C-alpha positions in Angstrom: -5.8 -8.2 4.0 -6.3 -6.3 6.8 -4.3 -3.9 8.7 -4.5 -2.4 12.0 -3.0 0.5 13.6 -3.0 1.2 17.5 -2.9 4.8 18.2 -4.2 6.0 14.7 -5.5 9.1 15.9 -2.6 10.4 16.3 -0.5 12.8 13.8 1.8 9.0 12.4 -1.1 7.4 12.5 -3.1 9.5 10.1 0.0 9.7 7.8 0.3 5.7 7.8 -3.9 5.3 7.2 -3.6 8.2 4.7 -1.1 6.2 2.4 -3.3 2.7 3.0 -6.5 4.5 1.8 -8.1 3.7 -1.4 -6.8 0.3 -1.6 -8.6 -3.2 -0.8 -7.3 -3.7 2.6 -9.4 -3.3 6.0 -7.9 -0.5 7.9 -8.5 0.0 11.3 -7.5 2.1 14.0 -7.5 1.1 17.6 -7.5 3.7 20.5 -8.6 4.7 23.7 -10.5 8.0 22.0 -12.8 8.5 18.9 -10.9 11.1 16.1 -11.1 14.8 16.0 -11.9 16.0 12.3 -9.1 16.7 11.5 -7.6 13.2 12.7 -9.6 10.9 10.5 -9.1 9.0 7.4 -12.0 8.6 5.2 -12.1 3.9 4.6 -10.8 3.9 8.4 -13.0 1.8 10.9 -12.0 3.7 14.2 -12.4 1.3 17.2 -11.9 2.1 20.6 -10.4 0.4 24.1 -8.2 0.3 26.6 -4.7 -0.9 25.2 -4.0 -2.3 29.4 -7.3 -4.8 29.1 -6.9 -7.4 27.9 -10.4 -8.2 27.1 -10.5 -5.1 25.2 -7.6 -5.9 23.0 -8.1 -9.3 22.5 -12.4 -8.9 21.3 -10.8 -6.0 18.8 -7.9 -8.5 17.4 -11.1 -11.6 17.0 -12.9 -8.7 15.1 -9.9 -7.2 13.1 -8.1 -10.3 12.3 -5.1 -7.7 11.2 -2.2 -9.3 8.6 -0.5 -6.5 9.5 0.3 -4.4 12.7 1.4 -1.0 13.0 2.0 -0.9 17.6 2.0 3.0 17.7 -0.3 3.4 20.7 1.8 4.8 23.7 2.7 7.5 26.1 4.9 9.3 23.5 5.8 12.8 25.2 9.5 12.9 27.5 8.7 15.6 29.2 5.3 14.0 30.6 7.4 10.5 31.4 9.4 12.9 33.7 5.9 13.5 35.1 4.0 10.2 34.8 7.1 7.7 35.2 4.8 5.0 36.1 1.9 5.3 33.4 4.5 5.7 30.8 6.4 2.4 32.0 2.9 1.2 32.1 1.2 2.1 28.8 4.6 1.7 26.6 5.8 -1.9 27.8 2.1 -3.3 29.2 0.5 -1.9 26.7 2.5 -3.6 24.2 2.9 -6.8 26.4 -1.3 -7.1 25.9 -0.7 -6.5 21.8 1.5 -8.9 21.4 0.0 -11.7 23.7 -3.5 -10.9 21.8 -1.8 -11.2 18.2 0.2 -14.3 19.8 -3.4 -16.0 20.8 -5.3 -14.7 17.4 -3.4 -14.2 14.5 0.3 -15.6 15.3 1.5 -15.1 11.4 0.9 -11.2 11.5 3.6 -8.8 9.8 4.0 -6.9 13.6 5.6 -3.4 13.7 6.9 -2.0 17.0 7.5 2.2 17.0 10.6 2.5 19.3 12.5 5.8 19.2 15.8 7.6 18.7 15.4 8.6 22.4 16.6 5.1 23.4 20.6 6.1 22.2 20.8 8.7 25.1 24.0 10.9 24.8 27.2 9.7 23.4 30.6 10.7 24.6 32.3 10.6 21.1 32.5 13.6 18.9 29.6 15.9 18.1 28.8 15.0 14.8 28.7 10.8 15.5 25.8 9.6 13.7 23.7 6.9 15.7 23.7 3.2 14.4 21.1 0.5 14.9 23.9 -1.7 16.5 24.7 0.9 18.9 23.9 0.1 22.5 20.7 1.7 24.4 21.9 4.2 26.8 18.7 6.0 28.0 18.4 9.1 30.2 14.5 9.1 30.0 11.9 7.4 31.6 10.0 7.3 28.3 13.6 6.5 26.8 13.8 3.3 29.3 10.5 2.4 28.5 11.0 1.7 24.5 14.2 0.4 25.1 11.9 -2.4 27.2 9.8 -2.8 24.9 12.0 -3.6 21.9 13.7 -6.2 24.4 9.8 -7.9 24.8 8.7 -7.7 21.4 12.5 -10.1 21.1 11.0 -12.1 23.1 7.8 -13.1 21.5 9.5 -12.8 18.1 12.2 -15.5 20.0 9.6 -17.6 22.1 6.7 -17.6 19.4 8.2 -17.4 16.1 6.3 -13.8 15.1 7.3 -11.6 12.6 8.4 -8.4 14.9 10.3 -5.6 13.5 11.3 -2.2 14.8 11.8 1.5 13.6 13.2 4.3 15.6 12.2 7.5 14.1 14.4 10.6 15.2 12.4 13.5 15.4 9.6 14.3 13.3 6.8 16.8 12.4 4.7 18.2 10.1 0.7 18.4 9.3 -1.3 16.6 11.3 1.1 16.5 14.5 -0.2 16.8 18.0 0.5 20.2 19.7 1.7 18.4 22.3 5.1 18.4 20.4 7.5 21.7 20.5 7.8 22.3 17.2 3.5 22.4 16.4 3.2 24.0 20.0 5.1 26.7 18.6 3.4 26.7 15.5 0.2 27.0 17.0 1.4 30.3 19.1 2.4 31.6 15.6 -0.9 31.0 14.2 -3.0 32.6 17.1 -0.4 35.7 16.8 -1.2 35.8 12.8 -4.8 35.1 12.9 -6.6 35.5 16.6 -4.6 38.8 17.9 -2.7 37.0 20.4 0.5 38.3 22.1 3.1 38.9 20.4 5.2 36.4 22.2 6.3 32.5 21.6 7.0 30.4 24.8 9.1 27.7 24.5 11.8 25.5 26.1 15.4 25.5 24.8 16.2 26.4 21.1 19.6 25.2 21.1 19.1 21.9 21.3 19.8 19.9 17.6 18.1 16.9 16.1 18.1 14.8 13.0 14.4 16.1 11.5 12.1 14.6 8.8 8.7 14.6 7.9 6.0 12.9 9.2 5.0 11.6 6.0 8.1 10.3 5.0 8.4 8.4 8.5 5.0 7.0 7.8 6.4 5.6 4.3 9.1 4.3 5.7 7.4 1.9 8.4 4.9 1.0 5.5 8.2 0.0 3.2 9.9 -1.5 6.4 6.8 -4.0 7.6 6.1 -5.1 3.8 9.9 -6.2 3.1 12.0 -6.3 6.3 12.7 -9.7 7.9 11.5 -10.7 11.7 13.8 -9.1 14.4 15.0 -6.0 11.9 15.7 -2.8 13.5 16.1 0.5 11.5 16.7 4.3 12.0 14.6 6.8 10.2 16.4 9.6 10.0 18.3 11.6 7.4 22.0 11.9 8.7 21.9 15.8 9.2 20.7 18.2 12.1 18.8 21.3 12.6 19.0 23.4 16.1 15.5 23.9 17.2 16.2 27.8 17.0 16.7 27.2 13.2 13.3 25.4 12.8 11.7 28.0 14.6 13.1 30.6 12.5 11.8 28.9 9.3 8.3 29.2 11.2 7.9 32.8 11.7 9.3 33.5 8.2 6.4 31.3 6.9 3.7 33.0 9.3 5.4 36.1 8.1 5.0 37.7 11.6 7.1 39.3 14.3 7.4 38.2 17.9 9.5 37.9 20.8 10.5 34.7 22.8 10.7 33.9 26.0 11.7 30.5 27.9 9.3 29.2 29.9 10.5 26.4 32.5 7.3 23.9 31.8 8.7 23.1 28.7 12.4 22.5 30.4 13.8 18.5 30.1 15.9 17.4 32.8 18.9 15.8 31.0 18.1 17.0 27.7 20.2 15.6 25.0 22.0 18.3 23.1 22.2 16.9 19.5 21.0 13.2 18.1 21.8 12.6 14.4 21.0 9.0 13.2 22.8 6.8 10.6 20.6 6.4 8.1 22.5 3.7 6.2 20.5 0.7 6.6 17.3 2.5 5.8 18.8 3.7 2.2 19.6 0.9 1.3 15.9 -0.8 0.8 15.5 2.3 -0.7 14.1 4.9 1.3 15.0 8.4 2.1 13.6 11.5 2.8 11.3 13.2 0.1 9.9 16.3 1.9 12.0 18.9 2.5 12.2 20.8 6.7 10.8 24.0 4.5 7.7 21.9 3.0 7.2 19.9 5.9 6.8 23.0 8.3 5.1 25.2 5.5 2.4 22.2 5.4 2.3 22.1 9.3 1.5 25.7 9.5 -1.4 25.6 6.9 -3.0 22.5 8.6 -2.4 24.2 11.8 -4.4 27.3 10.5 -7.3 24.9 9.1 -7.2 22.6 12.1 -7.8 25.8 14.4 -10.7 27.3 12.3 -12.6 23.6 12.5 -11.9 23.6 16.4 -13.7 26.8 16.8 -16.4 26.2 14.3 -17.3 22.8 16.1 -17.3 25.4 19.8 -14.6 22.8 21.0 -13.2 25.5 23.8 -10.3 28.0 23.0 -7.3 25.6 23.7 -7.2 22.2 23.3 -4.1 20.0 23.8 -4.1 18.6 20.3 
């Protein structure tokens, strides 16, 4: 068995590969960059190339000959998708086209998972506690959400036309150790680490803290994705969620308590999103039916994120990698 994770240098890819490390499977990551020390998993071969270059992807596919593919590589920032809509659609849709066509030619029987997003549900006009189901029609509000909804349609095309085994997952908000600082909660965690240990000004800059999200730990998401790809019939789509929500303010208050610091908060327009969804909660019934439930509490998830961020920052400084890296 050979397992390929595109975008394996990201936080979710790290935990999927970590879960599979130590098995007899061949493990491969394909990304446009080599992993930083905190992104590496023992036993994984890290390959680099351009997801939009068919020659790169085809040669990689011929080398790896994967039996299982987790397609995570994408432009995954909602905020950045407003600034770079063409790049977002290009990477998330045409990058998937490149991967699926290479898989069709080389490993047409491979099991393939596409990483979609709860963002495709958009806003609902229904009551505030509405739990989004997999049968809900996409109602995207952002270039990122549109790119993911289109990616799911593309996956259906390849499945229908070529009898390929393709499933999709729609994780709701997740966080935890090794999560990129491009995202809100890790970014705030990083600011708290600098305040706690590096004498930074005791001010945290953020966007709105009043939005609410269904939040689970990234390690639970990784575990769910492995379980789904191994067991789900082709064509299935699964939410990965808990069915309950937290405001970002609640999450940040937990982080401040974990860091044990006194801080002020300031709104930074740079973090503001147009058309932000005030509340996004998922219905976990379908994924619960296959035996998956969150195992890691939000408090433990944030504690582990904070502690890992401390180690990550020390590693950066030890390696002389600059004052403020984006990851």
